[in-house]
C-alpha positions in Angstrom: -36.9 -11.6 3.2 -33.3 -10.6 3.9 -31.9 -7.1 3.8 -28.5 -6.5 2.4 -26.1 -5.1 4.9 -23.3 -2.6 4.3 -20.6 -5.1 5.3 -17.5 -5.5 3.2 -17.4 -8.8 1.4 -14.8 -11.3 2.6 -12.0 -11.6 0.2 -10.2 -14.9 -0.6 -7.2 -15.7 1.5 -4.0 -15.0 -0.3 -1.3 -17.7 -0.5 0.6 -18.5 2.7 3.8 -16.9 1.6 2.0 -13.6 0.6 0.3 -13.6 4.0 3.5 -13.8 5.9 5.1 -11.1 3.8 2.1 -8.9 4.2 2.0 -9.3 8.0 5.7 -8.5 8.2 5.5 -5.5 5.9 2.5 -4.1 7.7 4.3 -4.4 11.1 7.4 -2.8 9.6 5.4 0.0 8.0 3.4 0.8 11.1 6.6 0.9 13.2 8.4 3.2 10.8 5.5 5.6 10.5 4.9 5.8 14.3 8.5 5.7 15.5 11.0 6.8 12.9 11.5 10.3 11.5 10.2 10.7 7.9 13.7 11.1 6.5 14.6 7.6 7.8 11.5 6.0 6.4 12.2 7.7 3.0 15.8 6.6 3.0 14.7 3.0 3.8 12.2 3.1 1.0 14.8 4.4 -1.5 17.1 1.5 -0.4 14.4 -1.1 -0.7 13.5 0.1 -4.2 17.2 0.0 -5.3 17.4 -3.6 -4.2 14.4 -4.8 -6.3 15.1 -6.9 -9.4 12.3 -5.6 -11.7 9.2 -3.5 -11.9 6.0 -5.2 -10.7 3.1 -5.6 -13.2 -0.3 -4.4 -12.3 -1.4 -8.0 -11.5 1.6 -8.6 -9.2 1.0 -5.3 -7.4 -2.7 -6.2 -7.1 -1.8 -9.5 -5.5 0.4 -7.7 -2.9 -2.3 -5.1 -2.2 -4.9 -7.9 -1.7 -2.5 -9.7 0.8 -1.9 -6.4 2.6 -5.7 -5.8 2.8 -6.2 -9.3 4.2 -3.5 -8.8 6.8 -4.9 -5.4 7.9 -8.1 -6.9 9.1 -6.2 -8.6 12.0 -3.9 -5.7 12.7 -4.6 -4.1 16.1 -3.0 -0.7 15.4 -3.7 2.3 13.2 -3.6 1.4 9.6 -4.3 4.5 7.4 -3.3 5.2 3.9 0.3 6.0 4.7 0.9 2.8 6.6 -1.1 0.7 4.1 0.7 2.1 1.1 4.1 1.7 2.7 3.2 -1.9 3.7 2.3 -2.7 0.0 5.5 -1.0 -1.1 7.7 -3.0 1.3 5.9 -6.3 0.6 6.5 -5.8 -3.1 10.1 -5.1 -2.4 10.4 -8.2 -0.3 9.1 -10.1 -3.3 11.8 -8.5 -5.4 9.5 -6.3 -7.4 9.3 -2.6 -7.5 6.2 -0.4 -7.3 6.1 3.3 -6.9 5.2 4.7 -3.5 3.3 7.9 -4.0 2.3 10.6 -1.5 0.2 13.4 -2.8 -2.8 15.7 -2.3 -5.8 17.2 -4.0 -7.8 20.3 -3.6 -11.5 21.1 -3.2 -11.8 19.4 -0.7 -8.2 19.6 0.5 -6.9 16.2 1.5 -3.7 14.2 1.4 -3.3 10.6 0.5 -0.7 7.9 0.0 -0.9 5.0 -2.5 1.2 2.6 -4.7 1.4 2.6 -8.4 2.4 -0.1 -11.0 2.7 0.7 -14.7 1.9 4.4 -13.7 -1.6 3.4 -12.5 -2.8 3.4 -8.9 -3.3 -0.1 -7.5 -6.3 -0.8 -5.2 -7.5 2.7 -5.3 -11.0 4.0 -6.2 -11.2 5.7 -9.5 -11.9 9.5 -9.1 -11.2 11.1 -12.4 -13.0 14.3 -11.4 -10.7 15.0 -8.4 -7.3 13.3 -9.1 -4.5 13.3 -6.5 -1.4 15.2 -7.5 1.8 13.4 -6.7 4.1 15.3 -4.2 6.6 12.5 -3.6 7.3 9.4 -5.7 9.7 6.7 -4.7 
């Protein structure tokens, strides 16, 4: 008899082009968060969003988030919600599609979080209708 373990299931490997973009975006996002001042990171995010051709659909954003999640398993550095959401935002911009990068908070318990949205819906985030995050910054 086998006992199920609490190990996350392996996800399918994204297409090769998505993997390269996700690795580059995760490296860029981590470098920006750790080295650059926040105002520089925000200015770069504004510029990246202005250079996109069209808004991403929820499916396209989900594909970018899945590629980012795949790349993060091999990343040797810190990858918390700020780096992960910025990486998805940058990867989407590199594909020429715009998502919203959101930084926000919630109370009781007090916590902050960063995520991406497509079609005004969070992408790749657990659904917590009882304690929603309030957007403080949206790019």
